[in-house]
C-alpha positions in Angstrom: 15.9 -41.3 193.9 18.2 -41.4 196.5 19.1 -38.1 198.7 22.0 -38.0 197.6 20.9 -37.0 194.2 18.3 -35.2 196.1 20.6 -33.1 197.5 22.3 -32.1 194.7 19.4 -31.6 192.5 18.4 -29.4 195.9 21.7 -27.5 195.8 22.2 -26.7 192.1 18.4 -24.9 192.3 19.9 -22.8 195.2 23.3 -22.1 193.5 21.4 -21.5 190.4 18.6 -18.9 192.2 21.3 -16.9 194.1 23.5 -16.3 190.3 20.2 -14.7 189.0 19.9 -12.7 192.4 22.8 -11.4 191.8 22.8 -10.8 188.1 19.5 -9.2 189.0 21.2 -6.8 191.3 24.4 -6.0 188.9 21.7 -5.1 186.1 19.9 -2.9 188.6 23.5 -1.3 190.0 25.4 -1.1 187.2 22.8 1.7 185.7 22.5 3.1 189.5 26.4 3.8 189.7 26.2 5.2 185.9 23.0 7.0 186.7 24.3 8.3 190.4 28.0 9.4 189.2 26.5 11.6 186.5 23.9 13.0 189.0 27.1 13.6 191.8 29.1 15.2 188.7 27.0 17.7 187.5 25.1 18.3 190.7 25.1 22.1 191.2 26.7 22.9 187.6 24.5 25.9 187.8 26.1 27.5 190.3 29.4 27.0 188.6 28.8 28.7 186.2 30.7 31.7 187.1 33.5 29.4 188.3 35.4 29.2 185.1 39.0 31.1 185.8 39.5 34.2 183.2 41.6 37.2 183.2 41.4 40.5 182.5 44.3 42.4 181.1 43.9 46.5 181.7 46.5 48.5 179.3 43.6 51.3 178.8 45.5 55.0 179.7 43.4 57.8 181.4 42.2 60.9 179.0 41.2 63.9 180.5 38.9 65.5 177.8 38.4 69.4 178.0 35.1 70.5 176.9 33.7 73.9 174.7 33.1 76.2 178.3 37.0 74.8 179.6 35.9 72.5 181.7 37.8 68.9 182.4 36.4 65.4 182.9 39.0 62.0 183.6 37.7 59.4 181.7 39.2 55.6 182.4 36.8 53.6 180.2 38.7 50.5 181.2 37.9 50.7 184.6 34.4 50.4 184.1 34.6 47.5 182.1 36.9 46.1 184.3 34.1 46.6 186.7 31.3 45.4 185.0 33.0 41.5 184.1 33.8 41.4 187.9 30.8 42.5 189.7 28.9 39.6 190.9 25.6 40.8 189.9 27.2 40.3 186.7 26.2 36.8 185.3 29.3 36.3 182.3 29.7 33.0 183.3 33.5 33.2 183.6 35.6 34.3 187.2 37.6 36.9 186.2 41.0 38.2 187.6 42.8 40.9 186.8 46.6 40.2 185.6 49.4 41.6 183.3 49.8 40.3 179.9 52.8 37.6 180.5 50.8 36.3 183.4 47.1 36.3 181.3 49.5 34.5 178.0 50.9 31.9 180.6 47.8 30.6 181.9 46.0 30.7 178.8 48.7 28.6 177.2 48.6 25.8 180.6 44.9 25.8 180.6 44.7 27.8 184.0 42.5 30.5 181.7 40.2 29.6 179.5 39.4 33.4 178.2 41.7 36.6 178.6 39.9 39.6 177.8 42.6 42.7 176.7 41.5 46.8 177.1 44.1 48.2 174.5 45.6 51.4 175.7 43.8 54.0 173.0 40.7 52.7 174.9 39.5 55.4 176.6 40.9 57.5 174.1 38.8 56.4 171.1 35.7 56.5 173.8 36.4 60.2 174.3 36.7 61.5 170.6 33.8 58.4 168.8 32.2 61.9 167.6 34.8 63.8 166.4 35.9 63.7 162.3 37.7 60.6 161.5 36.6 58.2 164.5 37.5 54.8 164.2 35.4 52.3 167.0 37.0 51.5 170.3 38.2 48.0 170.7 37.9 44.9 173.2 40.4 42.1 172.6 38.9 38.8 173.3 41.6 35.8 173.1 40.6 32.0 173.5 42.5 28.9 173.3 40.9 25.1 172.4 44.2 23.4 173.5 42.5 22.8 176.8 38.3 23.1 175.9 36.6 23.0 172.9 32.9 25.4 173.9 34.7 27.8 176.0 35.2 29.5 172.6 31.8 29.9 171.9 31.3 31.0 175.5 33.5 33.8 174.9 31.7 34.4 171.7 28.2 35.1 173.6 30.8 36.8 176.2 32.2 39.6 172.9 28.6 40.6 172.0 27.1 41.4 175.4 30.1 43.7 176.1 29.8 45.6 172.8 26.1 45.8 173.1 26.2 47.2 176.2 28.8 49.4 177.0 27.8 50.4 172.7 24.3 51.5 174.4 26.3 53.4 177.0 28.7 55.6 174.3 26.0 56.3 172.2 24.1 58.0 174.6 27.3 59.5 175.9 27.9 61.1 172.6 24.6 61.7 171.3 24.6 63.9 174.6 28.2 65.8 173.9 27.0 66.5 170.2 24.0 68.0 170.3 25.6 70.0 174.2 28.7 70.8 171.5 26.3 72.0 168.3 24.8 74.9 170.5 27.7 75.4 172.2 29.5 76.0 169.0 26.8 78.7 168.1 27.6 80.6 171.2 31.2 80.3 170.5 30.8 81.1 166.7 29.2 84.7 167.3 31.6 85.0 170.2 34.6 84.7 167.6 32.7 86.9 165.3 32.4 89.7 168.0 36.5 89.5 168.4 36.8 89.8 165.3 35.3 92.8 164.4 37.1 94.1 167.5 40.5 92.5 165.9 39.5 94.7 162.8 39.1 97.7 164.3 42.8 97.1 166.5 44.6 96.3 163.1 43.5 99.9 162.1 44.5 101.3 164.9 47.9 98.8 164.9 48.5 100.8 161.4 48.0 104.2 162.0 50.4 103.3 165.1 52.9 101.8 163.1 53.0 104.5 160.3 54.5 107.3 163.4 57.1 104.3 164.1 58.5 104.2 160.8 58.7 107.7 160.6 60.4 108.0 164.3 62.6 105.4 163.2 63.8 107.3 160.1 64.8 110.1 162.0 66.4 107.6 164.5 68.0 106.4 161.4 69.7 109.3 160.8 71.0 110.1 164.0 72.8 106.6 164.5 74.3 107.2 161.2 76.0 111.2 162.5 76.7 109.1 165.5 78.2 107.0 164.3 80.6 108.7 161.9 81.5 111.0 165.8 82.6 107.9 167.4 84.6 106.9 164.5 86.5 110.4 164.3 86.8 109.9 168.1 88.5 106.3 167.7 91.3 108.1 165.4 91.7 110.7 168.0 92.0 108.7 171.0 94.9 106.3 169.2 96.6 109.9 168.3 96.2 110.6 172.0 97.7 107.3 173.6 100.6 107.1 171.0 101.8 110.4 172.3 100.7 109.9 176.0 102.8 106.4 174.8 106.1 108.5 173.8 105.9 111.6 176.8 105.9 108.4 178.9 109.1 106.9 177.7 111.0 110.3 177.9 109.6 110.9 181.4 111.6 107.0 182.2 114.8 107.8 180.9 114.9 111.3 182.6 114.3 109.6 185.2 117.3 107.3 185.3 119.6 110.2 184.4 118.0 111.4 187.7 119.3 108.5 189.4 122.5 108.3 187.5 122.6 112.2 189.1 122.0 110.9 192.6 124.4 108.4 192.6 127.6 110.5 191.4 126.3 113.4 194.3 126.5 111.4 196.6 130.1 109.7 195.5 131.0 113.5 195.6 129.7 114.2 198.7 131.5 111.3 200.7 134.5 112.4 198.6 133.7 115.7 200.2 133.3 114.2 203.8 136.9 112.0 203.0 138.7 115.5 202.0 137.5 117.4 204.9 138.6 114.2 207.4 141.9 114.2 205.8 142.5 118.0 205.4 141.1 118.4 209.4 143.8 115.8 210.4 146.1 117.6 208.6 145.4 121.2 210.3 145.4 119.3 213.7 149.7 119.0 213.2 149.8 122.8 211.9 150.6 123.9 215.3 153.4 121.7 215.4 154.7 122.5 212.0 154.6 126.3 213.2 156.5 125.5 216.3 158.9 123.6 214.5 159.6 126.1 211.9 159.9 129.0 214.5 162.5 127.0 216.1 164.2 126.3 212.8 164.5 129.5 212.1 165.9 130.0 215.7 167.7 127.6 215.6 169.2 128.2 211.9 170.0 131.9 213.7 171.7 130.1 216.3 173.5 127.1 214.0 176.3 129.2 213.7 177.6 129.2 217.7 175.4 126.6 218.8 175.9 123.1 217.4 173.8 121.6 220.3 171.2 123.9 219.3 171.5 122.3 215.8 171.4 119.3 216.9 168.5 119.4 218.7 166.8 121.5 215.8 167.3 118.3 213.9 165.8 115.7 216.5 162.3 118.2 216.5 162.2 117.9 212.6 162.5 113.5 213.1 159.8 113.6 215.8 157.6 116.1 214.6 158.2 117.5 212.1 158.9 114.9 209.2 156.1 112.8 210.2 153.4 116.1 209.6 155.0 116.5 206.6 154.5 112.4 205.4 150.7 112.6 206.3 150.0 115.8 204.4 151.4 114.6 201.5 149.7 111.6 201.7 146.3 113.6 202.1 146.7 115.7 198.8 147.4 112.2 196.7 144.2 110.6 198.0 142.0 114.0 197.4 143.6 113.9 193.8 142.4 110.5 193.4 139.0 111.2 195.2 138.5 114.4 192.5 139.3 112.7 189.5 136.8 110.1 189.9 134.1 112.6 190.1 131.2 112.2 187.8 129.6 115.5 187.5 132.2 117.6 185.4 131.1 120.7 187.5 131.9 119.2 190.4 135.3 118.2 189.4 136.4 121.5 188.0 135.4 122.8 190.7 137.9 120.5 192.6 140.7 120.6 190.8 140.9 124.2 190.9 140.5 123.9 194.4 143.9 121.3 194.6 146.3 122.9 192.2 147.8 125.2 195.0 147.9 122.2 197.1 149.4 120.3 194.5 152.4 122.8 194.0 152.5 123.1 197.9 152.8 119.3 198.1 155.4 119.0 195.9 157.7 121.2 198.0 157.0 119.2 201.1 158.5 116.4 199.1 161.7 118.2 197.9 161.8 119.8 201.8 161.6 116.1 203.2 163.8 115.2 200.9 166.4 117.9 201.9 165.9 117.3 205.4 166.4 114.1 205.3 169.8 114.4 203.6 170.7 117.1 206.4 169.9 114.6 209.4 173.0 113.2 207.7 175.0 116.5 207.6 175.5 117.7 210.8 178.5 119.2 209.8 176.8 120.8 206.0 173.7 122.1 208.0 175.5 124.1 210.4 176.9 125.8 207.2 173.6 125.9 205.9 172.1 128.0 208.4 170.4 130.5 206.6 169.4 128.4 204.7 168.1 126.6 207.4 166.1 130.3 208.1 164.5 130.1 205.2 162.9 126.6 205.4 161.8 127.3 209.0 160.2 130.6 207.4 158.7 128.0 204.6 157.1 126.0 207.2 155.4 129.1 209.1 153.5 129.4 205.4 152.9 125.6 204.8 150.7 125.6 208.6 148.9 128.9 207.1 148.1 127.2 203.7 146.8 124.1 205.6 144.7 126.2 207.6 143.1 127.8 204.7 142.5 124.3 202.9 141.0 123.1 206.1 138.8 125.9 205.8 137.5 125.6 202.6 137.2 122.1 203.1 134.9 122.3 205.4 132.6 124.6 203.5 133.3 122.4 200.4 131.7 119.5 202.8 128.5 121.6 204.3 127.7 122.6 200.0 127.8 118.8 199.0 125.0 118.3 202.0 122.7 120.5 201.0 123.8 118.9 196.8 122.9 115.2 198.2 119.0 116.9 199.6 117.9 118.5 196.6 119.2 115.1 194.3 117.4 113.4 196.3 114.2 115.4 196.2 115.1 115.3 192.6 114.9 111.6 192.1 111.8 111.4 194.5 109.8 113.9 192.0 110.8 111.7 189.1 109.7 108.9 190.5 106.0 110.0 190.9 106.8 111.4 187.8 107.4 108.5 185.7 104.3 107.2 188.0 101.7 109.7 186.5 103.4 108.9 183.1 102.7 105.0 183.2 99.2 106.0 184.8 98.1 108.4 181.8 98.8 105.2 179.7 96.4 103.0 181.1 94.1 105.3 181.1 95.2 106.2 177.6 94.5 102.5 176.8 91.1 102.1 177.8 90.4 105.1 176.7 91.4 103.8 172.9 89.6 100.4 173.8 86.5 102.0 174.9 86.4 104.4 171.7 87.1 101.4 169.6 83.7 99.9 171.1 81.8 102.7 171.1 82.3 103.0 167.4 81.1 99.3 166.7 79.0 99.4 168.9 77.4 102.6 166.9 77.6 100.6 163.8 76.3 97.9 164.7 73.5 99.7 166.1 73.2 102.1 163.1 72.7 98.8 160.9 70.4 97.2 163.2 68.4 100.7 162.9 68.5 100.0 159.2 66.9 96.7 159.4 64.5 98.2 161.4 63.7 100.6 159.0 63.3 97.7 156.3 61.3 96.0 158.1 58.4 98.5 158.8 57.2 98.6 155.2 56.3 94.6 155.6 54.6 95.4 159.0 52.5 98.0 157.2 51.6 95.6 154.7 50.8 92.9 157.2 48.2 95.0 159.2 46.2 96.1 156.2 46.2 92.2 155.4 45.2 91.8 159.6 42.8 94.2 159.4 41.4 93.0 155.8 41.5 89.4 157.0 39.5 90.1 160.2 36.6 91.8 158.8 36.5 88.3 156.2 36.4 86.0 159.0 34.3 88.4 161.5 32.0 87.7 158.5 32.4 84.1 158.0 32.0 83.9 161.9 28.5 85.4 161.7 27.3 83.1 158.5 28.5 79.9 160.4 27.1 80.9 163.4 24.3 80.4 161.4 24.9 77.4 159.9 26.4 75.8 162.7 23.3 74.2 164.0 23.0 72.0 160.5 26.8 71.0 160.6 27.6 67.6 162.2 30.5 66.8 160.1 30.4 63.3 157.9 26.4 62.1 158.9 27.1 58.9 157.4 30.8 58.4 158.9 29.5 59.6 161.9 26.1 57.3 162.4 28.2 54.0 161.8 30.5 54.9 164.2 27.9 55.9 166.9 26.5 52.9 166.0 29.2 50.5 167.0 30.7 52.5 168.9 32.9 49.4 170.7 34.0 46.3 168.8 35.1 42.6 170.0 38.2 41.4 168.0 38.0 37.7 169.0 41.1 35.8 168.4 41.9 31.9 169.5 45.0 30.5 169.9 45.7 26.9 169.7 42.5 25.7 167.3 41.4 22.1 167.2 38.7 21.0 164.4 35.6 19.4 165.7 37.2 15.7 164.5 40.3 16.0 166.4 38.6 16.8 169.7 36.2 13.8 168.7 39.2 11.5 168.3 40.7 13.0 172.2 37.5 12.0 173.1 36.3 9.0 172.1 40.1 6.7 172.0 40.1 6.9 175.9 36.6 5.1 175.7 36.9 2.6 173.8 40.7 1.4 175.3 38.6 1.5 178.9 35.4 -0.2 177.2 37.9 -2.5 175.6 39.6 -2.9 178.9 36.0 -3.9 180.7 35.0 -6.1 177.9 38.7 -8.1 178.0 38.3 -8.3 181.5 34.6 -9.8 181.5 35.5 -12.1 179.0 39.1 -13.7 180.2 40.1 -14.8 183.1 43.0 -12.5 183.4 43.9 -13.9 186.6 43.2 -17.6 187.0 42.6 -19.6 190.4 45.9 -21.8 190.0 48.2 -18.7 189.0 48.0 -18.5 192.7 49.0 -21.6 193.8 51.6 -21.9 191.0 55.4 -21.3 191.5 55.5 -18.1 189.3 56.2 -15.0 190.9 54.1 -12.0 190.5 55.4 -10.3 188.1 55.2 -13.1 185.9 52.0 -13.4 186.7 50.8 -10.0 186.0 52.9 -10.1 183.0 50.5 -13.2 181.3 47.4 -11.1 182.5 49.0 -8.3 180.2 49.6 -10.2 177.5 45.8 -11.3 177.6 44.3 -7.9 177.4 46.8 -6.1 175.7 45.5 -7.8 172.0 42.2 -6.5 172.1 43.2 -2.9 173.1 45.7 -3.0 170.7 43.2 -3.9 167.9 41.1 -0.8 169.1 43.8 1.3 169.6 44.8 0.8 165.5 41.4 1.0 164.1 40.5 4.5 166.0 44.1 6.1 164.3 42.9 4.8 161.1 39.1 5.9 161.3 40.7 9.6 163.3 43.8 10.0 160.8 42.4 8.5 157.4 38.8 9.2 158.0 37.4 12.1 160.5 40.8 14.4 159.7 43.1 14.5 161.8 46.5 15.0 160.6 48.5 12.2 159.7 51.6 14.5 161.2 49.9 14.2 164.8 49.9 9.6 164.3 53.0 9.3 166.8 51.4 11.8 169.6 48.0 9.3 168.8 50.2 5.8 169.0 52.7 7.0 171.8 50.3 8.5 174.5 47.4 5.9 173.1 49.6 2.6 174.1 50.9 4.9 177.6 46.9 4.7 178.2 46.3 0.7 177.6 49.1 0.0 179.4 47.5 2.1 182.6 44.3 0.7 182.0 45.3 -2.9 181.9 46.8 -2.1 185.3 43.6 -0.7 186.8 42.0 -3.0 185.5 44.4 -6.1 187.1 44.4 -4.4 190.3 40.5 -4.4 190.6 40.2 -7.9 189.2 43.4 -8.7 191.6 41.2 -7.2 194.5 37.3 -8.1 193.8 37.1 -10.5 191.3 35.9 -10.0 187.9 33.0 -9.3 188.0 32.8 -6.5 190.8 36.2 -5.2 188.9 34.1 -4.5 186.2 31.4 -2.9 188.3 34.3 -0.6 189.7 35.2 -0.2 186.1 31.7 0.9 184.8 31.5 2.8 187.5 35.0 4.7 187.3 34.0 5.1 183.3 30.7 7.3 184.4 33.7 9.0 186.3 36.2 9.4 183.9 33.2 10.7 181.0 32.3 13.2 183.3 36.1 14.5 184.5 37.7 14.6 180.4 37.3 18.8 180.1 37.7 18.5 176.5 34.0 19.7 175.3 32.6 21.6 178.9 35.4 22.9 181.0 35.7 21.1 184.0 35.2 24.0 187.3 31.6 23.2 186.0 32.0 19.8 187.3 31.7 19.1 191.2 34.6 19.0 193.7 35.0 15.2 193.2 35.0 14.9 189.8 38.1 17.8 189.8 39.7 15.8 192.0 39.5 12.2 190.8 40.4 14.0 187.4 44.1 13.4 187.2 43.5 9.5 188.9 42.2 8.7 185.6 44.3 7.5 182.5 41.6 9.3 180.3 41.7 12.5 181.3 45.7 12.6 180.6 44.8 11.0 176.6 42.2 13.1 176.5 44.2 16.5 177.3 48.0 15.2 175.4 45.9 14.7 172.3 44.1 17.7 172.3 47.6 19.6 173.1 49.4 17.3 170.3 46.8 18.1 167.5 46.3 21.5 168.8 50.3 22.4 168.6 50.1 23.9 172.5 52.7 23.4 174.6 54.9 20.6 174.1 55.3 20.4 177.9 51.7 20.0 178.5 52.0 16.5 176.5 54.9 15.4 177.9 52.8 15.6 181.7 50.1 13.9 180.0 52.4 11.1 179.3 54.7 11.1 183.1 50.7 11.3 184.4 49.5 8.0 182.8 53.3 6.6 183.1 52.9 6.9 187.1 49.2 5.0 187.0 50.2 2.5 185.1 53.5 2.4 187.3 51.2 2.3 190.5 48.3 0.2 189.1 50.6 -2.2 188.4 52.8 -2.3 192.0 49.1 -2.5 194.4 48.2 -5.3 191.6 51.9 -7.4 192.9 50.5 -6.0 196.5 47.1 -8.2 196.4 48.5 -11.1 194.7 51.6 -11.4 197.2 49.1 -11.1 200.5 46.0 -13.6 199.0 48.9 -16.5 198.1 50.3 -16.0 201.7 46.8 -15.6 203.6 45.3 -18.5 202.4 47.6 -21.4 201.4 45.3 -24.4 201.5 42.4 -22.8 200.4 44.0 -21.6 196.9 45.6 -25.0 196.2 42.5 -26.6 196.9 40.4 -24.1 194.6 43.6 -25.1 192.0 43.2 -28.8 192.1 38.8 -28.6 192.0 39.8 -26.4 188.7 42.3 -28.7 186.9 39.8 -31.7 187.8 36.9 -29.7 186.4 39.1 -29.0 183.1 39.6 -32.3 183.2 35.8 -33.4 183.1 
């Protein structure tokens, strides 16, 4: 046997030995990886039994019941429930957090809370009234959601039983103590009430006597009020008549005052005229000396006229210079006095003035004639000389005229003095008239107010009379009521005494009270987004089936042949060919699981589109993940890595057991594994849960697929660039082996 053959045989045996060792190591390593993954994923699960997130919504309202002895007690039963659940020493299996109703509902919908315990508003009210007639048990609402976890509702059911049992015992003890204490206090209170009712009966008798006396007094008062009302009515009538007379008096005083005012005005005018007359006559009297002197001279001149024509001429000049102006002034003054007298309003004053001026009027007429005569005489000196006798007579008349003017001046002065007194009297009369008018006005005002007061008094007394009559009429029913009160108080006293003797045996409805006291606290369990066992089984099995199909395909087929690295194909083309090699087995598995789930297990046919869509995305993500492992380490190492991740994937799916019970590294890796997103999406789709959660599951699968394919493409490119000759040699050897 040649050395070459011996070397070949030895080499083949070495290779076979190494292959057996490698296979043995793989056979030992794979179970160890799976077991290690499970141990690591579930290590410390017992210590994390209180890490499951749950929320408490405490809507309870505080109650302050009053005991029979008057003491008040504050009851906040809801706070006791919260304290018991959040107590670190109480093992409930949940991590309780306080929240409001809106926050708790959102957390339950998105899976961040597994259980929501709601304490209603009337929890304390029902606890404090548990021994009352018609009482109902207090309730606690426990709500779970199966769209994220299947077994949490079962844990919550156990929690509900524990809560009702724990608080039911406490409430039963409290009710029993209150009930028996209340019975004793009720008996004592009934006896006290009986004593009070007896005293009430005695007081009712006394009240009846007092009411009878009150009725007599009211009857007498009613009679007096009737008489007072009649008198007030007559008073009102008399006051009305008085006010009417005062009004007429006021009207007459007003007219009188107006006449006094007119008289005062007339007297003022009269006084003014008298003053003017005195002034005019005074001025005329100032001319009388010249008039008297001229007359005397005229007489003397007449005597001498006959012999002294020059004296006539001189007398004529004297007449023109002194006598004639005085005569003209006298005539003018007389005419003014006549006009003033005619304008006087007072008849008495006017008559007296006219009497005084009658003589003056004759004198003024003579003066007028004299002036005319003298005027003619001044032009006829010859005639004057011839009429010397007449001239003497004229001189004598002038002297007489001067004397009359002096008398007229004296009378005018006396008339002016009398008019001043008359003016003062008229002023006093006007002042008194004003005061009289003011008093009459006040009298009218007072009379009007007196009339209004009398009318109001009459009306008020009438109303008081009517009200008093109603009061008298109401006394009779009061007397009857007092009698009934006395009788009822006696009966009440008797009944309360009997009730006090029977209070120890009276506890209401024993059966109803026993039922409520036996179960004082109840839990109302509600489950939203409920899923069947077949639906949760499908959500868990489909990811595992697709993963196993991808693992088996990786082991059975060369996904990326060695010659592909040396080919001219692009990285994307190489990955596309590898995807086609894995696609058929995974599609077959997906179709088979869908037929079983929707045809036999009971998953609704309407959810088939969700199963198909999410399953297809998960299959693509798994293909990308296994292609990445294959390009990195080869298919055998890729299979080992796939089995290890599959073990973690089984732990990471939260369909049966809450993810919070598993180790932190499982929680971290769960979001990076495609089966987690597929199981969560299917569970939400089957239960009718959040549509956004289904969309997020699909987005998560797409991200895993995109990242896996991109990383596989980078690995292929790196290997093609790092060792191109080795890749070409391996490809050539592969072709020769295939040809042989």
